[in-house]
C-alpha positions as a Python dict, from the first residue, in 0.01 Angstrom:
ca = {
    (1, 'M'): (0, 0, 0),
    (2, 'K'): (197, 6, -305),
    (3, 'L'): (374, 359, -417),
    (4, 'A'): (553, 422, -789),
    (5, 'T'): (731, 635, -950),
    (6, 'L'): (533, 744, -1301),
    (7, 'R'): (607, 929, -1537),
    (8, 'S'): (419, 1196, -1663),
    (9, 'A'): (295, 1362, -1984),
    (10, 'N'): (453, 1694, -1952),
    (11, 'G'): (803, 1478, -1933),
    (12, 'G'): (844, 1461, -1561),
    (13, 'T'): (751, 1216, -1290),
    (14, 'T'): (524, 1187, -1003),
    (15, 'A'): (467, 952, -713),
    (16, 'A'): (187, 762, -683),
    (17, 'I'): (-50, 506, -448),
    (18, 'A'): (-223, 222, -628),
    (19, 'T'): (-589, 263, -606),
    (20, 'G'): (-692, -61, -769),
    (21, 'D'): (-547, -258, -1105),
    (22, 'D'): (-358, -39, -1323),
    (23, 'A'): (-505, 245, -1127),
    (24, 'W'): (-309, 523, -956),
    (25, 'L'): (-338, 851, -765),
    (26, 'A'): (-100, 1118, -786),
    (27, 'L'): (100, 1260, -498),
    (28, 'P'): (241, 1545, -441),
    (29, 'A'): (611, 1474, -416),
    (30, 'S'): (833, 1386, -801),
    (31, 'D'): (905, 1060, -712),
    (32, 'V'): (912, 778, -420),
    (33, 'G'): (1212, 895, -258),
    (34, 'A'): (1115, 1242, -269),
    (35, 'L'): (798, 1137, -85),
    (36, 'L'): (1003, 925, 184),
    (37, 'G'): (1221, 1188, 231),
    (38, 'R'): (920, 1357, 434),
    (39, 'P'): (859, 1227, 800),
    (40, 'D'): (505, 1270, 736),
    (41, 'W'): (502, 1070, 431),
    (42, 'R'): (253, 844, 548),
    (43, 'S'): (4, 1097, 624),
    (44, 'V'): (75, 1236, 256),
    (45, 'V'): (-23, 964, 151),
    (46, 'E'): (-357, 873, 334),
    (47, 'E'): (-447, 1238, 229),
    (48, 'A'): (-381, 1252, -136),
    (49, 'D'): (-633, 1405, -349),
    (50, 'G'): (-425, 1450, -677),
    (51, 'D'): (-522, 1322, -1017),
    (52, 'F'): (-555, 977, -1124),
    (53, 'I'): (-360, 797, -1333),
    (54, 'T'): (-492, 485, -1540),
    (55, 'D'): (-217, 429, -1822),
    (56, 'P'): (110, 422, -1568),
    (57, 'E'): (447, 440, -1734),
    (58, 'Y'): (692, 280, -1468),
    (59, 'A'): (1001, 521, -1419),
    (60, 'P'): (1282, 425, -1182),
    (61, 'L'): (1142, 384, -862),
    (62, 'L'): (1426, 614, -651),
    (63, 'P'): (1567, 799, -947),
    (64, 'R'): (1759, 1018, -677),
    (65, 'A'): (1847, 720, -459),
    (66, 'G'): (2165, 880, -251),
    (67, 'K'): (2259, 508, -199),
    (68, 'V'): (2282, 234, -345),
    (69, 'I'): (2426, -85, -146),
    (70, 'C'): (2430, -470, -291),
    (71, 'C'): (2490, -730, -116),
    (72, 'G'): (2609, -1006, -315),
    (73, 'L'): (2686, -1437, -210),
    (74, 'N'): (2400, -1437, 16),
    (75, 'Y'): (2176, -1726, -113),
    (76, 'G'): (2315, -2083, 1),
    (77, 'D'): (2245, -2175, -357),
    (78, 'H'): (2424, -1970, -530),
    (79, 'I'): (2750, -1916, -327),
    (80, 'Q'): (2764, -2291, -415),
    (81, 'E'): (2738, -2225, -745),
    (82, 'M'): (2981, -1976, -769),
    (83, 'G'): (3233, -2213, -529),
    (84, 'R'): (3270, -2015, -277),
    (85, 'E'): (3226, -2084, 137),
    (86, 'L'): (2946, -1936, 336),
    (87, 'P'): (3062, -1566, 459),
    (88, 'E'): (3088, -1443, 799),
    (89, 'Y'): (3027, -1084, 713),
    (90, 'P'): (2829, -967, 388),
    (91, 'T'): (2961, -849, 93),
    (92, 'L'): (2922, -575, -45),
    (93, 'F'): (2927, -325, -345),
    (94, 'A'): (2804, -3, -455),
    (95, 'K'): (2601, 106, -749),
    (96, 'Y'): (2529, 475, -833),
    (97, 'A'): (2151, 613, -904),
    (98, 'D'): (2260, 663, -1249),
    (99, 'T'): (2248, 289, -1312),
    (100, 'L'): (1875, 210, -1226),
    (101, 'V'): (1616, 193, -1514),
    (102, 'G'): (1209, 137, -1486),
    (103, 'A'): (1044, -142, -1486),
    (104, 'N'): (993, -180, -1836),
    (105, 'D'): (1266, 33, -2029),
    (106, 'A'): (1492, -116, -2266),
    (107, 'V'): (1835, -166, -2152),
    (108, 'E'): (2097, -36, -2365),
    (109, 'V'): (2436, -246, -2270),
    (110, 'H'): (2757, -94, -2517),
    (111, 'G'): (3115, -275, -2486),
    (112, 'S'): (3025, -569, -2261),
    (113, 'G'): (2996, -946, -2432),
    (114, 'R'): (2915, -1143, -2116),
    (115, 'V'): (2578, -958, -1977),
    (116, 'D'): (2425, -1165, -1710),
    (117, 'W'): (2123, -1184, -1484),
    (118, 'E'): (2082, -1196, -1102),
    (119, 'A'): (1693, -1143, -987),
    (120, 'E'): (1684, -942, -653),
    (121, 'L'): (1435, -811, -383),
    (122, 'A'): (1590, -514, -237),
    (123, 'V'): (1463, -294, 58),
    (124, 'V'): (1379, 59, -11),
    (125, 'V'): (1468, 264, 333),
    (126, 'G'): (1267, 477, 484),
    (127, 'S'): (1428, 631, 791),
    (128, 'E'): (1756, 729, 870),
    (129, 'L'): (1989, 481, 1014),
    (130, 'Y'): (2311, 538, 1177),
    (131, 'R'): (2509, 209, 1413),
    (132, 'A'): (2145, 90, 1455),
    (133, 'D'): (2079, -260, 1615),
    (134, 'E'): (1841, -499, 1345),
    (135, 'E'): (1536, -396, 1546),
    (136, 'Q'): (1583, -30, 1467),
    (137, 'A'): (1670, -157, 1140),
    (138, 'R'): (1397, -332, 1066),
    (139, 'E'): (1137, -35, 1186),
    (140, 'A'): (1339, 154, 935),
    (141, 'I'): (1246, -63, 639),
    (142, 'A'): (982, 187, 437),
    (143, 'G'): (887, -128, 231),
    (144, 'Y'): (1049, -349, -67),
    (145, 'T'): (1069, -367, -441),
    (146, 'V'): (1218, -576, -737),
    (147, 'A'): (1547, -503, -855),
    (148, 'N'): (1763, -718, -1134),
    (149, 'D'): (2138, -642, -1049),
    (150, 'V'): (2264, -685, -1440),
    (151, 'S'): (2645, -773, -1452),
    (152, 'M'): (2897, -725, -1673),
    (153, 'R'): (3102, -1075, -1585),
    (154, 'D'): (3367, -958, -1857),
    (155, 'W'): (3420, -642, -1684),
    (156, 'Q'): (3384, -788, -1308),
    (157, 'N'): (3669, -1085, -1361),
    (158, 'R'): (3904, -807, -1473),
    (159, 'T'): (4033, -733, -1083),
    (160, 'L'): (3957, -860, -760),
    (161, 'Q'): (3697, -571, -683),
    (162, 'W'): (3306, -622, -861),
    (163, 'F'): (3248, -252, -907),
    (164, 'Q'): (3363, -189, -1284),
    (165, 'G'): (3155, -487, -1332),
    (166, 'K'): (2853, -360, -1160),
    (167, 'A'): (2778, 16, -1159),
    (168, 'W'): (2742, 42, -1565),
    (169, 'D'): (2490, 331, -1644),
    (170, 'R'): (2093, 242, -1688),
    (171, 'T'): (2165, -88, -1632),
    (172, 'T'): (1983, -187, -1319),
    (173, 'P'): (1590, -214, -1384),
    (174, 'V'): (1419, -139, -1028),
    (175, 'G'): (978, -182, -992),
    (176, 'P'): (770, -152, -1050),
    (177, 'V'): (627, -73, -727),
    (178, 'M'): (740, -35, -336),
    (179, 'L'): (544, -269, -125),
    (180, 'T'): (543, -100, 207),
    (181, 'A'): (675, -318, 504),
    (182, 'D'): (342, -312, 718),
    (183, 'E'): (175, -515, 401),
    (184, 'A'): (487, -720, 335),
    (185, 'G'): (531, -1088, 450),
    (186, 'E'): (816, -1227, 652),
    (187, 'S'): (936, -1414, 267),
    (188, 'F'): (953, -1360, -72),
    (189, 'D'): (1021, -1605, -391),
    (190, 'V'): (1185, -1440, -637),
    (191, 'R'): (1243, -1540, -992),
    (192, 'G'): (1390, -1453, -1280),
    (193, 'Y'): (1307, -1575, -1670),
    (194, 'V'): (1510, -1515, -2029),
    (195, 'N'): (1297, -1483, -2327),
    (196, 'G'): (1001, -1688, -2068),
    (197, 'E'): (1311, -1969, -1982),
    (198, 'L'): (1257, -2007, -1590),
    (199, 'V'): (1636, -1954, -1503),
    (200, 'Q'): (1613, -1832, -1119),
    (201, 'Q'): (1432, -1943, -838),
    (202, 'G'): (1439, -1893, -478),
    (203, 'N'): (1304, -1772, -145),
    (204, 'T'): (1433, -1489, 69),
    (205, 'S'): (1411, -1730, 380),
    (206, 'T'): (1754, -1893, 257),
    (207, 'L'): (1927, -1535, 263),
    (208, 'V'): (2279, -1582, 517),
    (209, 'F'): (2225, -1206, 589),
    (210, 'G'): (1837, -1103, 581),
    (211, 'P'): (1719, -750, 506),
    (212, 'A'): (1729, -579, 874),
    (213, 'Q'): (2079, -779, 930),
    (214, 'L'): (2209, -563, 592),
    (215, 'L'): (2052, -270, 710),
    (216, 'S'): (2193, -274, 1061),
    (217, 'Y'): (2538, -424, 947),
    (218, 'I'): (2545, -139, 685),
    (219, 'S'): (2488, 120, 950),
    (220, 'R'): (2800, 58, 1122),
    (221, 'F'): (2988, 225, 856),
    (222, 'T'): (2778, 457, 703),
    (223, 'V'): (2442, 678, 727),
    (224, 'L'): (2160, 522, 542),
    (225, 'R'): (1874, 745, 487),
    (226, 'P'): (1501, 765, 328),
    (227, 'G'): (1518, 642, -7),
    (228, 'D'): (1816, 448, 8),
    (229, 'L'): (1830, 116, -154),
    (230, 'V'): (1983, -229, -66),
    (231, 'L'): (1975, -478, -254),
    (232, 'T'): (1987, -813, -121),
    (233, 'G'): (2162, -1086, -342),
    (234, 'T'): (2079, -1347, -594),
    (235, 'P'): (1966, -1699, -544),
    (236, 'G'): (2102, -1938, -812),
    (237, 'G'): (2090, -2020, -1153),
    (238, 'V'): (2312, -1703, -1264),
    (239, 'G'): (2452, -1747, -1626),
    (240, 'M'): (2805, -1765, -1521),
    (241, 'G'): (2746, -2073, -1281),
    (242, 'M'): (2595, -2237, -1619),
    (243, 'T'): (2803, -2539, -1741),
    (244, 'P'): (2831, -2402, -2030),
    (245, 'P'): (2835, -2045, -1892),
    (246, 'R'): (2526, -1860, -2090),
    (247, 'F'): (2467, -1486, -2106),
    (248, 'L'): (2210, -1195, -2250),
    (249, 'K'): (2215, -1171, -2635),
    (250, 'D'): (2089, -859, -2838),
    (251, 'G'): (1695, -894, -2841),
    (252, 'D'): (1654, -1108, -2473),
    (253, 'V'): (1368, -1019, -2316),
    (254, 'L'): (1478, -1009, -1890),
    (255, 'T'): (1217, -1102, -1661),
    (256, 'T'): (1226, -1020, -1288),
    (257, 'E'): (911, -1155, -1035),
    (258, 'I'): (829, -1149, -709),
    (259, 'D'): (500, -1296, -595),
    (260, 'G'): (315, -997, -420),
    (261, 'I'): (511, -679, -517),
    (262, 'G'): (487, -719, -934),
    (263, 'R'): (721, -781, -1222),
    (264, 'L'): (1046, -607, -1446),
    (265, 'E'): (1028, -697, -1818),
    (266, 'N'): (1336, -554, -1993),
    (267, 'L'): (1447, -601, -2353),
    (268, 'F'): (1809, -602, -2381),
    (269, 'R'): (1996, -400, -2654),
    (270, 'I'): (2362, -529, -2628),
    (271, 'H'): (2628, -432, -2837),
    (272, 'A'): (2980, -603, -2747),
    (273, 'D'): (3173, -497, -3021),
    (274, 'V'): (3291, -125, -2873),
    (275, 'A'): (3630, -126, -2868),
    (276, 'V'): (3762, -37, -2530),
    (277, 'P'): (3993, 296, -2491),
    (278, 'A'): (4368, 191, -2425),
    (279, 'S'): (4499, 279, -2102),
}
């Protein structure tokens, strides 16, 4: 099944289940994360009798995700283009729920002139995990969604730590839906486009650390809860790896798609001339 968080006419949001092409049935939860927080969420979905929605507007899928954890350098081709060795352990960093935007929301960037794209498969946690093995982690996956780990490379490269280039408010598109794990295949084709030009393409079968491995590893040091989000890394083709490097410009449209799940299409408004406060 496909679940989404949709904006409603009263300014709020509702979780919903797809019932056909662009047809949705509202669920008794404000968003997908809130829905997954109910132990009986599958029964709630199966017994839903809410209003039908025929003109969906996608909100961030998990607007209150407790944890948004990302894996960098997880596709072999991307690792090579960045000039690094295959990692022994996952390279992890965190975002906040404040970074997330909807599938078709415009993205406003103030103060960076090197805005880069990173098309990714993201994993939605469906049950609590702590010190879990891979099989337990696999069983805890509620589903999968599309994400783009938009990165401000000028800020990211100021230090050895990536955080300040990755955690900008309202710059990480996620959605449009969560495809439940029981309907997902073994791998996904991930693609990214800038103004319709294909710039990234990869298959998750080439991940160094797969979804269950990542969740198991992360759970060794922090608990994962329903509605948490894990981004699995990006394939080759990022702008920083091009010769010469290439970055998003004001007015560019970034498209991210994964077959079987859906696509993100986000207009970028980039204001690079905003002064950085003196330290």
